[in-house]
N, C-alpha and C positions, 0 to 999 in steps of 0.2 A: 504494499500499499504506500502511496505517495501523497503526504499531506502538502497541499498547495500553499505556498507562501503568497498570500494575495496582498500583503502589507507592502513589500518592497517593489512591487511591480510598478512600471510607468504606464501601463495600459491594463484595460480590462481583460481578465482571463477568461476566455470563452470556453468553459469546461466541456460542454456538449459538442462544440464544434472540434475541439481537440480530440475528444474521445472518438467521434465519427471518423476523423482523419486517421487517427491510430488504428481503428478497426479496419479501415480500408487498406492501410499499409500492411497490416498483418495478413489480411485475406489475399494480398497481392503477393505474399511470400517474402516480404521484407523480413530478415532475421532480427527478431525482437521478441520481448516478453508479450504474450498474449494480453491485450487489453480486456479485462473482465467486467468492470463497472465504473461508473463516475458518479460522483455526488458533488454537492455544492463545494466541498472543501477537500475532497480527495479523488485521486485516481487509482484504481486497483488493477494491478497486472499480475499474471501468473508468475510465481517464483521460478528463477532459473539460477543455476550455479555459474559463477563467472569469477573472474579477477580483474581488479582495476587495470586500466591501461597503464603501462609504466611511463614514468617521466623521462623517456628517451626516445630517440627516432625509431620508428618501426621499419621493417624490411619493405623495399619497393613493392613486392608482391602484396603484402598486407595493406599497404597504402592504396594500391590499385583496386583492392577488393572494397575498401572503404569507398573509394571514388565511384565504383560500380553501384554500390548500394545508394549512395546519394543520388546518382543519376536516376535510379529506378524510383526513389522517393520523389524527385523533381518531376518524373513523367506521370505520376498518379493523377488522374482527372478527378478530383474531389471538389464539389461545389462548396464554396465558403460564404458564409454569412456576410452580406454586403454592410459594411460599417465604415465610417470614416477612417481614413488613413493619413489624416493631415497632422498627426502628432509630429513635433520636430525630431529629428534624429538625435540621439543621445550625444552630448558633449561633456560627459563627465570623465573623459580619459585622464585629464591631470590628476583628479581625485583618486581614481582607481589605481594609477601609477604610484601615487603617493602612498596609498594603503598597501600596495604590494611591497614597497620599499619598507615601509614601517613594520610589516608582519613578516619580513625576511623571506619573501617568495623567491625561488631561484631564477625565476624569469623576469623579475622586477625591472632590471637594468634594460633588458631587451624591449619590454613594453614601454618604459620611459623613452627609450630612443625612437619610438615611433608614434608618440603622441601627436606630434604635429601632423603626420600623415593621416591618422585617424581623424583628427579635427578637419582636415582638408576634404576627406571623404565625406564626412557629415554634412559640410557645407555644400559640396557637390549634390548629394542626395536631396538636400532641402531646396536647392535652387534649380535642378533640372526638371524638364517637362518629362512626365512619365509617359513613354510611347505605348505601352501596353498595359495589360491587367497586372494587378498586384500578385506577386508569387507567394504562396503560403510556405512559411518555414516554421520550424518548431522553436528556433532560437535557443536551443539547448544543446549544444555540441561540446560541452564542457567534459573534462576527464570524468567527472562524477557520473555522467550519463552514457559513457562509452565503456563497454565492458568486453573482456576477452572470453570467448568460450573455452572450456577445458578439454581442448582437442589438439593441443600442441601448436597453436599459433600464438 
């Protein structure tokens, strides 16, 4: 079970839409824990054994496999609730970099060295004309949401 953190979010968390998307992904064969149910504050997935992704580069073959999975997710044709997408792009990169330094994260210096790039990307996203439909993403590709199966990879 995953308890949703609805306090720190910059946007509304549309649980039913996310659950429907996850069910579609699972039905399409995306390797992931099976989504079981959704409530106002929780998402429940079938338990799977796995290991956290190590804080080290993965093999080219493994990276390619992840890329293939992401392409399959991107290709899913799932209708999304039409809501405003006019929220400005996050610009809290300097604060995030400072928190990373303060908490001793091993990637803090690398993040800090790219803050200006991320701010430029945010400016571009907020000022460019959107030529097509909005693409649905989960926004959760952190190490905590990526797991290795116990099959030797």
